[in-house]
DOPA-711027 format. One line per 4 residues: number of its first residue (from 1); for each residue x, z, y of C-alpha. Coordinates in pm, 1 decimal, padded with zeros to 6 digits. Layout:
N
NUM	X Z Y ~ ...
***
This chain:
117
1	-01880.3 01314.8 00454.0 ~ -01660.4 01072.6 00266.2 ~ -01557.2 01230.2 -00059.3 ~ -01389.5 00948.0 -00248.8
5	-01149.2 00688.8 -00095.4 ~ -00992.7 00418.1 -00303.5 ~ -00683.7 00217.1 -00214.5 ~ -00424.8 -00003.6 -00384.8
9	-00612.0 -00318.6 -00472.6 ~ -00484.0 -00661.2 -00388.9 ~ -00406.4 -01008.7 -00511.7 ~ -00158.3 -01035.0 -00798.3
13	-00064.2 -01281.7 -01063.7 ~ -00136.2 -01259.4 -01432.5 ~ 00107.4 -01015.6 -01597.3 ~ 00165.9 -00810.2 -01278.4
17	00086.4 -00446.8 -01229.4 ~ -00112.4 -00248.2 -00967.7 ~ -00171.9 00113.0 -00921.7 ~ -00505.9 00220.1 -00765.4
21	-00549.9 00554.1 -00593.8 ~ -00858.0 00758.9 -00527.7 ~ -00835.6 01048.7 -00290.6 ~ -01110.7 01314.1 -00346.9
25	-01242.6 01615.6 -00179.8 ~ -01112.7 01935.3 -00342.5 ~ -01462.8 02017.1 -00472.6 ~ -01502.7 01671.1 -00634.9
29	-01154.0 01661.3 -00775.2 ~ -01196.9 02005.2 -00944.6 ~ -01527.5 01915.9 -01103.8 ~ -01577.5 01825.7 -01471.6
33	-01444.5 01471.9 -01467.8 ~ -01355.3 01168.7 -01250.6 ~ -01356.5 00807.7 -01358.8 ~ -01287.3 00445.8 -01269.2
37	-01539.5 00175.6 -01304.6 ~ -01529.2 -00194.1 -01210.5 ~ -01769.5 -00472.2 -01129.7 ~ -01679.7 -00835.4 -01170.0
41	-01871.4 -01105.7 -00987.7 ~ -02207.4 -01169.9 -01146.7 ~ -02161.5 -00890.0 -01391.6 ~ -02282.2 -00528.0 -01416.6
45	-02056.3 -00236.2 -01337.1 ~ -01861.6 -00121.7 -01644.1 ~ -01668.9 00187.8 -01736.0 ~ -01285.6 00167.9 -01733.2
49	-01150.3 00510.9 -01791.4 ~ -01203.6 00877.9 -01707.8 ~ -01012.3 01198.5 -01686.1 ~ -01155.0 01545.1 -01751.1
53	-01058.1 01866.0 -01580.1 ~ -00863.0 01973.2 -01895.4 ~ -00651.6 01657.5 -01905.4 ~ -00852.5 01472.6 -02169.1
57	-00871.9 01097.5 -02099.3 ~ -01093.4 00820.7 -02232.1 ~ -01063.2 00442.8 -02203.2 ~ -01273.7 00145.1 -02259.0
61	-01138.3 -00082.7 -02524.8 ~ -01012.3 -00354.5 -02278.7 ~ -00812.8 -00086.7 -02092.8 ~ -00639.0 00070.2 -02393.7
65	-00268.8 00004.4 -02397.2 ~ -00260.9 -00157.1 -02053.6 ~ -00424.0 00092.0 -01813.7 ~ -00337.1 00459.5 -01759.1
69	-00550.9 00713.6 -01569.3 ~ -00385.4 01018.0 -01434.6 ~ -00442.5 01297.8 -01174.4 ~ -00228.3 01473.5 -00914.5
73	-00367.8 01820.4 -00850.6 ~ -00139.8 01868.3 -00547.5 ~ -00303.4 01565.7 -00374.0 ~ -00660.4 01579.5 -00514.5
77	-00601.0 01226.4 -00617.6 ~ -00657.4 01028.0 -00936.2 ~ -00471.7 00705.6 -01022.5 ~ -00527.9 00400.2 -01238.6
81	-00203.0 00230.9 -01334.4 ~ -00286.2 -00127.6 -01446.1 ~ -00022.1 -00332.8 -01629.0 ~ -00024.1 -00674.3 -01786.1
85	-00314.0 -00775.1 -01568.6 ~ -00533.2 -01069.6 -01671.2 ~ -00758.5 -01291.7 -01460.7 ~ -01057.4 -01126.2 -01641.8
89	-00949.9 -00795.9 -01476.8 ~ -01068.7 -00939.3 -01143.4 ~ -01328.0 -00703.3 -01001.5 ~ -01404.1 -00441.7 -00748.5
93	-01279.4 -00107.7 -00886.0 ~ -01474.3 00198.2 -00799.9 ~ -01381.7 00566.3 -00820.5 ~ -01652.8 00814.6 -00934.9
97	-01692.7 01184.9 -00950.6 ~ -01946.8 01472.3 -00976.1 ~ -02115.8 01433.1 -01307.6 ~ -02479.5 01540.8 -01301.1
101	-02678.1 01511.3 -01623.7 ~ -02420.1 01276.0 -01768.7 ~ -02411.0 01036.4 -01472.4 ~ -02157.4 01015.0 -01192.1
105	-02322.1 01083.0 -00856.9 ~ -02045.1 01034.5 -00604.1 ~ -01886.2 00692.9 -00560.5 ~ -01615.9 00545.3 -00350.4
109	-01642.9 00228.0 -00148.8 ~ -01439.9 00019.2 -00402.8 ~ -01119.2 -00167.8 -00389.3 ~ -01080.7 -00534.2 -00475.6
113	-00852.3 -00644.8 -00746.8 ~ -00790.1 -01015.0 -00781.6 ~ -00565.7 -01153.4 -01065.0 ~ -00471.6 -01525.1 -01047.5
117	-00375.6 -01728.7 -01342.2
***
């Protein structure tokens, strides 16, 4: 059973914006938190941002001021609005949910974001 489905990636130019979406199952969406991670070619997966059930959000330093994570309870969907994109933002972006012992246990298939200079 697919529980997380990402969409919205694509090829853009530096300075452009993209909005990623992650549709979740009701159970996953209502759990403690959901997050976005990314993995660039040749690099380890890294945290981007997360949103807790109570609306609290957290961002990695590179995302602060440029990225915004949000959630729509009517659609069981979280979003990642990315502005002022840079070539170094090029990566596969993954949605994650269902925190167990501090780690996310449910992952989407990922969506590719490519930023050209």
